[in-house]
C-alpha positions in Angstrom: 99.9 237.0 69.2 101.6 236.7 72.6 105.3 235.9 72.7 108.0 235.5 75.2 109.8 238.9 75.5 113.3 238.9 74.2 114.6 239.9 77.6 113.1 236.8 79.0 116.0 234.6 78.0 118.9 236.2 79.6 121.5 233.8 78.3 122.2 230.3 77.2 125.1 229.1 79.2 127.1 226.0 78.4 127.5 223.5 81.3 130.5 221.3 81.5 133.8 221.4 79.7 132.6 221.2 76.1 133.9 223.6 73.5 132.1 226.9 73.0 132.2 228.7 69.7 131.0 232.2 68.7 131.1 231.7 64.9 127.9 229.6 64.5 126.0 232.5 63.0 128.4 232.4 60.0 128.7 228.6 59.8 125.0 227.6 60.0 121.6 228.6 58.7 119.6 231.0 60.9 116.5 229.8 62.7 114.4 231.9 60.3 116.1 230.1 57.3 115.3 226.7 58.9 111.7 227.5 59.5 111.3 228.8 56.0 112.9 225.7 54.5 110.3 223.7 56.5 107.5 225.6 54.9 106.5 227.5 58.0 106.6 231.2 56.9 104.7 232.2 60.0 107.3 230.8 62.4 110.1 232.2 60.2 108.6 235.7 60.6 108.4 235.1 64.4 112.1 234.2 64.5 112.9 237.5 62.8 111.0 239.4 65.5 112.5 241.0 68.6 110.9 238.3 70.7 113.2 235.7 69.3 116.5 234.9 71.0 119.4 234.0 68.8 121.9 231.9 70.9 124.5 230.5 68.5 126.5 228.6 71.0 128.1 225.2 70.4 129.1 222.2 72.5 131.2 219.3 71.2 130.8 215.8 72.6 130.8 212.3 71.3 132.2 213.3 67.9 129.5 215.9 67.2 129.3 219.7 67.3 125.8 220.7 68.4 124.6 224.2 68.3 121.6 225.9 69.9 120.8 228.4 67.2 117.7 230.1 68.6 114.5 229.8 70.7 111.2 231.5 70.9 108.0 230.9 73.0 104.5 232.2 72.6 101.0 231.6 71.2 100.2 230.9 67.6 103.7 231.3 66.4 103.5 228.6 63.8 101.0 228.0 61.0 100.9 224.4 62.1 98.9 223.5 65.2 99.7 220.7 67.6 96.6 218.6 68.4 96.7 216.1 71.3 95.8 212.7 69.7 94.3 211.6 73.0 92.2 214.6 74.0 91.8 216.3 70.7 92.9 219.6 72.4 94.9 222.1 70.4 98.1 223.4 72.0 98.8 226.9 70.8 101.2 228.2 73.5 104.5 226.6 72.4 108.2 226.8 72.7 110.3 226.4 69.5 114.0 225.8 69.3 116.3 225.3 66.4 119.5 223.2 66.7 122.2 222.3 64.3 124.1 218.9 64.6 127.3 218.4 62.7 130.1 215.8 62.9 133.2 217.1 64.4 135.4 215.5 61.8 133.6 217.3 59.0 132.0 214.3 57.5 128.3 214.6 56.6 125.4 213.6 58.9 123.2 211.0 57.2 119.6 211.7 58.1 118.5 208.1 57.8 121.1 207.0 60.3 120.9 209.9 62.7 119.3 209.2 66.1 119.1 212.2 68.4 117.0 213.3 71.3 116.5 217.0 71.8 114.3 218.1 74.8 113.8 220.7 77.4 114.4 219.5 81.0 113.1 221.1 84.2 115.2 221.4 87.3 113.5 219.7 90.3 111.7 217.2 88.1 113.2 213.9 87.2 113.9 214.0 83.5 113.1 210.4 83.2 109.5 211.4 83.6 109.5 215.0 82.5 110.9 215.6 79.0 109.7 216.3 75.5 107.6 213.1 75.5 105.5 214.4 78.4 105.4 218.0 77.1 103.6 217.2 73.8 106.9 217.5 72.0 107.6 217.0 68.3 110.1 218.0 65.7 110.9 218.3 62.0 114.4 218.1 60.5 116.4 218.4 57.4 120.0 218.0 56.2 121.8 220.7 54.3 125.5 220.5 53.3 126.0 217.6 55.7 124.5 219.4 58.7 121.3 218.2 60.3 118.9 221.0 61.4 116.2 220.1 63.8 113.2 222.3 64.7 111.8 221.1 68.0 108.7 222.2 69.7 106.9 221.5 72.9 104.4 223.1 75.3 105.6 226.5 76.5 108.4 226.5 79.1 107.6 230.1 80.0 105.3 229.1 82.9 108.3 227.3 84.4 110.6 230.3 84.3 111.1 230.2 88.1 112.8 226.8 87.7 116.2 225.9 86.3 115.5 225.1 82.6 117.8 223.1 80.3 117.9 221.9 76.7 119.6 218.6 76.2 120.9 217.1 73.0 121.9 213.5 73.1 122.4 210.4 71.0 119.5 208.0 70.7 115.8 208.4 70.2 114.8 208.6 73.9 116.0 210.3 77.1 119.2 208.5 78.1 119.6 208.0 81.8 123.3 207.1 81.3 124.0 210.5 79.6 122.8 212.8 82.4 122.8 213.0 86.2 119.8 214.1 88.2 120.3 215.1 91.8 117.1 214.3 93.6 118.0 216.6 96.6 118.9 219.7 94.7 117.0 219.1 91.5 120.0 219.9 89.4 120.4 218.2 86.0 123.9 217.9 84.6 126.0 216.0 82.1 127.5 212.7 83.0 131.2 213.4 82.4 132.0 209.7 82.1 129.6 209.2 79.3 131.4 208.7 76.0 128.7 209.7 73.6 126.8 212.9 72.8 125.3 214.5 75.9 125.2 218.3 75.5 123.1 220.3 77.8 122.4 224.1 77.6 121.3 226.1 80.6 118.3 228.3 79.7 117.8 231.2 82.1 114.4 232.9 81.7 113.0 236.0 83.3 110.9 234.8 86.2 108.2 237.4 85.4 106.9 234.8 82.9 106.5 232.2 85.5 103.0 231.0 86.4 103.4 228.7 89.5 99.8 227.7 89.7 99.5 226.8 86.0 103.0 225.1 86.1 102.0 223.0 89.2 98.8 221.8 87.4 100.8 221.1 84.2 103.6 219.2 85.8 101.3 217.2 88.1 
């Protein structure tokens, strides 16, 4: 089993002026708990390993408190395999992230009414075209005590470690061009401060040793 070293993710930094909390570990389930509740004991074990990075940082926008709980990348981390419906190819090298979404006023999140888009974004690539939808993304989710937990997965971002990498959490079911700004010259992706809804974005800084420019160029072509 090949996994992203724990040192690979140096930090998850909050961009913008959203609130940052350090008590998420007490308030929310752990990534391991979430994976276990979703009947993936193999992934739960991976989240307990040294390769997993526990982040536990929160941003608050649009009436929601959203927390990036943890992230891990590697091969064969889950007992479930992602198969490409078009090519039939199995994607084993994946990135998994667990997020918690709660209402800021303390009222419960109703799963049937919840519409959120959670996706990695890559600096230098227009997020309209490069997001979870193009990275064979998927998710499972559940609600416990009024908090929605989403386990998201996509093709590994390790090969793109020499780029600026982000994780966005926004309202709606698709990438929202109104919620974020993309600078075509610098490649920087940021929140649209004038957007009134949920548009959190976490900055994921990875160790560039995991980068594979040749493979990344072929993948992002």
